[in-house]
N, C-alpha and C positions, 0 to 999 in steps of 0.2 A: 636525553632526547626530548623529554617533555617540555623543556625550556625552548627547544627548537620549534616545537609545534604550536607556539602561540599564534593566535589568529593574525595578528599584525605582521608576523614574519612569514606566514605560510606562502603568500604570493611570491615574495622575494626568494625564498628557499626553493620553491617549485621551479622557478625559472633558472636559478643557479644550478640545480641538479640537471636540468635539461641541457644547459650549456656544457656542463662538465661531462655529461654522457656523450656529447658530440666531440669530445676531445679538446675542449678549449678551457683554459684557466678562466673562471668567471671573474676573478679580480683584475687580471691584466688584459684579457682578451687574446693572449698568445696561445698558439697550439701547444698541447702537451707533448712531451717526449713520447715517441712510439713505444718505448720500453716501459712506460708508466703502467702501474697496476690498473689504472682507470681505463686503459685502452684494451682490456680483455673483454671478450664477449659477455662473460658472466657479470662483470662490473657494469658494463653498459646497460645490460638488461635490468640489473638491480637499480641503477640510477634512474632509468626511465620509469620503472615501476614505482619507486619512491616519489618521483615527481608527480605521477598520476595520482597517487594516494594523497599527497599534499594538496593537489589541485581540487580533488573531491572534497577535502576537508574545508577548503576555503569557500566553496559554493554556499551561498546562504540557503538555509533550510526554509522551504515554503511551509508556512503554517496554514492549515485549513481553518477557515472561520467556522466556529462551532455554531450551527444553526439552532434556533429555538425549535421546539416541536411543531409549532404552527408553520414556521418557515420551511421545515423539512416536509411537512404534509403538502404545502403548496408546491415545493420543488418536485415532489413525487408526482403530483397531478400534472404539472406542466411538462414533465418528461414522459407522460403516458403510463405511469405506474399507479397502482392503487394508493390511496392516501396514506395508509398505514404500512406501506411496504418497508421492510427492514426495521419496523418498530418492535420492541419486545412485547411478548404476550403477558398480560397480567393473569393471575389466578382466576379472577372474576370473569375475564374474557374466555378463558378455557372452559370454565364451568358453564357459561352461557352458550358457548359453541356446542358443547356436549348436549345440553338441554335442547337447543334449537335443532340439532342434527336428528335427535330422536323424533321430533315433530315433523321435520321436513329434511329429507336426505338429499336435497338438490344442492350440490356443492357450488354451482354457479350462483345461485341465489344467496347462499351463505357468504360467498366471497363478496358480493355487493353489500350485503348487510353489515359485514364486519370490516369493510374497506380493505380487504386483503386479496391476494391472488388466490386462484383455485388451488395452486400447489401448496401455498401456506396453510390453507384450510385443511387440505388433505394430510399434510404432515402432522398437524395437531390432532386430527382425528385418528391417525395411525398411532400416535403416541398414547392416545386415550384408549386404544384397543378397539376402536369402532370400525375401522376399515383395514384391509390388508396392505402389505407392502406393494403387491402387484397393482392395486388400485392407485397408489401414489405414483408408481412408476409410469402408469399410463398418462399421467398429467405432465410428466417431465418433458 
């Protein structure tokens, strides 16, 4: 079966399976005998399923272009998100956040300072044990 699934054959096989499922000999174009095992409901369903699987296999996979951190920041800003949205937190940032929170507990200001969402700030503060889960839930 692996040999049948080669990329260059997948389109051809997919179409042949559909034709066969319709009760037609894909080589000659003639209708298959009504007594043929291919004309059973189970075989027809199986052939259409296999055809769909092969059709999915033949579709080219779209590769997402990997953005640089600067491109990602710009994309976040252009889409109305904080610049560091979905960026990982470094240990230094976590330590700085903890320090800043003890000086100023305004989550909105911290969000601007760290270029993160209020929810992202709250989640990190909860992980540090500085705020409760209920406070985080209020920002969701």
